[in-house]
C-alpha positions, -999 to 999 in steps of 0.1 A, spaced: 273 -167 235 298 -163 203 294 -134 185 317 -110 164 328 -75 181 302 -54 153 277 -80 165 280 -77 201 281 -36 198 251 -31 176 231 -63 199 204 -38 212 196 -56 247 230 -66 260 231 -92 283 267 -100 302 280 -127 328 309 -119 345 327 -149 349 360 -153 378 372 -165 408 356 -145 441 376 -111 443 387 -106 411 361 -76 404 331 -87 390 309 -72 414 330 -33 413 328 -37 374 291 -44 370 290 -16 397 305 7 370 279 3 345 250 31 348 223 19 368 197 35 345 205 14 318 221 -23 330 197 -44 353 227 -58 376 218 -94 388 237 -109 416 237 -148 419 245 -141 453 217 -119 461 190 -147 446 204 -175 464 198 -158 495 165 -139 492 148 -173 472 167 -205 474 183 -203 508 160 -179 526 146 -204 548 177 -226 557 196 -188 563 169 -180 586 168 -216 601 208 -215 608 203 -183 628 173 -188 650 188 -223 660 218 -201 674 195 -179 690 173 -205 704 208 -213 727 208 -179 743 180 -182 772 170 -145 771 162 -150 732 147 -185 735 120 -172 755 114 -143 736 109 -161 702 87 -190 718 62 -162 727 68 -145 694 79 -113 715 101 -110 684 109 -122 651 143 -125 630 147 -117 597 182 -114 576 183 -85 556 208 -97 526 215 -70 504 236 -69 469 265 -53 492 259 -74 524 258 -113 521 269 -119 551 239 -145 558 248 -163 530 286 -169 545 273 -174 580 252 -203 567 277 -220 547 304 -218 578 337 -234 582 346 -269 590 361 -277 621 362 -273 662 328 -268 680 343 -242 700 356 -223 674 321 -222 655 332 -247 634 309 -275 619 310 -316 612 319 -324 578 286 -340 576 268 -310 583 290 -289 564 284 -305 531 248 -312 534 249 -268 536 273 -271 509 248 -292 489 218 -269 491 243 -238 480 249 -258 449 212 -267 441 204 -226 445 231 -217 429 222 -238 400 187 -223 401 197 -192 406 218 -194 372 189 -208 356 163 -182 366 187 -158 343 167 -160 313 138 -151 327 152 -121 345 164 -112 311 130 -109 299 116 -91 335 146 -67 332 134 -54 299 98 -56 300 91 -49 336 116 -29 343 124 -8 312 164 -14 314 182 -21 281 209 -41 288 211 -70 318 249 -80 337 249 -110 355 273 -111 385 282 -151 388 293 -165 422 331 -174 420 318 -211 418 295 -216 386 320 -234 369 317 -261 394 277 -268 385 259 -286 361 259 -287 325 224 -274 322 225 -243 344 261 -235 322 241 -237 293 216 -212 303 244 -188 306 257 -198 270 224 -198 251 211 -166 264 246 -141 276 281 -132 263 304 -144 294 333 -127 300 361 -140 321 379 -118 338 413 -133 341 435 -126 368 479 -121 365 499 -137 391 499 -102 410 463 -96 413 454 -135 425 487 -129 455 462 -100 464 437 -125 464 456 -148 490 466 -126 509 430 -109 518 416 -147 521 445 -148 547 437 -115 562 401 -123 564 389 -163 558 356 -163 549 336 -191 541 333 -207 506 313 -234 484 341 -264 472 327 -292 451 328 -320 473 351 -340 451 376 -313 458 368 -307 491 375 -345 501 408 -347 484 418 -316 505 407 -325 536 430 -357 536 459 -339 524 451 -312 551 447 -337 578 477 -352 568 500 -324 568 486 -309 601 490 -344 614 457 -340 629 435 -373 635 403 -362 623 382 -332 610 368 -321 646 406 -312 651 406 -285 623 412 -248 633 385 -236 609 403 -204 598 433 -220 592 416 -245 571 399 -218 551 434 -198 544 453 -232 538 425 -242 513 424 -213 491 453 -210 470 447 -249 456 408 -237 454 422 -208 430 442 -234 415 419 -258 409 394 -235 390 420 -216 373 416 -241 339 382 -243 347 376 -206 340 395 -210 310 376 -241 295 341 -223 298 353 -192 283 370 -209 257 341 -231 247 312 -205 255 329 -171 262 357 -146 262 390 -137 281 395 -101 293 422 -90 314 411 -85 348 437 -58 356 423 -42 323 387 -41 334 397 -29 368 403 3 351 368 10 341 353 36 348 326 41 322 301 22 300 317 30 268 353 20 285 333 -16 290 324 -21 260 353 -9 240 372 -36 262 347 -65 256 346 -59 217 387 -63 221 378 -93 235 354 -100 206 375 -88 180 
């Protein structure tokens, strides 16, 4: 959604989508907005609690059934398993996505990994398309004045229809990281490699390069964490121009470092106002 600074500041029911790489500070910024006035919509939370709820539980149960003690209790309905996904704890989603590589290191085959990636992609498309109805719910049911969409880092990999919903209903704000912040994100991925979504074409290209560089014969030999560490800087470089192109066409760009220093709603509105001005 394109608008002038004055139009944004006068907008009685503001709706903003935060765009950027995982770790750039979207959730931190959203949490600084007063919860009494801003409805915080987490795309990842919606994915995990609606679209992937059953596949996530099935994955956990599949693991539990490999343990004799738990298998007997589950089959006799003596216990049940539930995931406790919250906006601040999205671990069950990451566990479902998993990592490619050796089974003895909790890796999965390429086919299994890609199937989960496709499910996540469809789930994220659904979650972003739901933004329009949740803007209305936030106002009409819950009585919030404003709405902030804390979007996943992979929305630039989705179809045009999902992006159009965001562009038509929200002001898209790209948090652009500087080189120092990107290095911090890369180091974080080094220290704590976590599962992520990759566009299938990008994944295939990178897998071929990785196998060649590591001189491996097949993906079954991949050390899962090593591949995640290796691919993250490449994913960052791949998505950087996609974020910028989306922001140029449908939204606005702000310095992620400036967003990092925001402490109040007034400072946030001024930050957005400067981008629009």
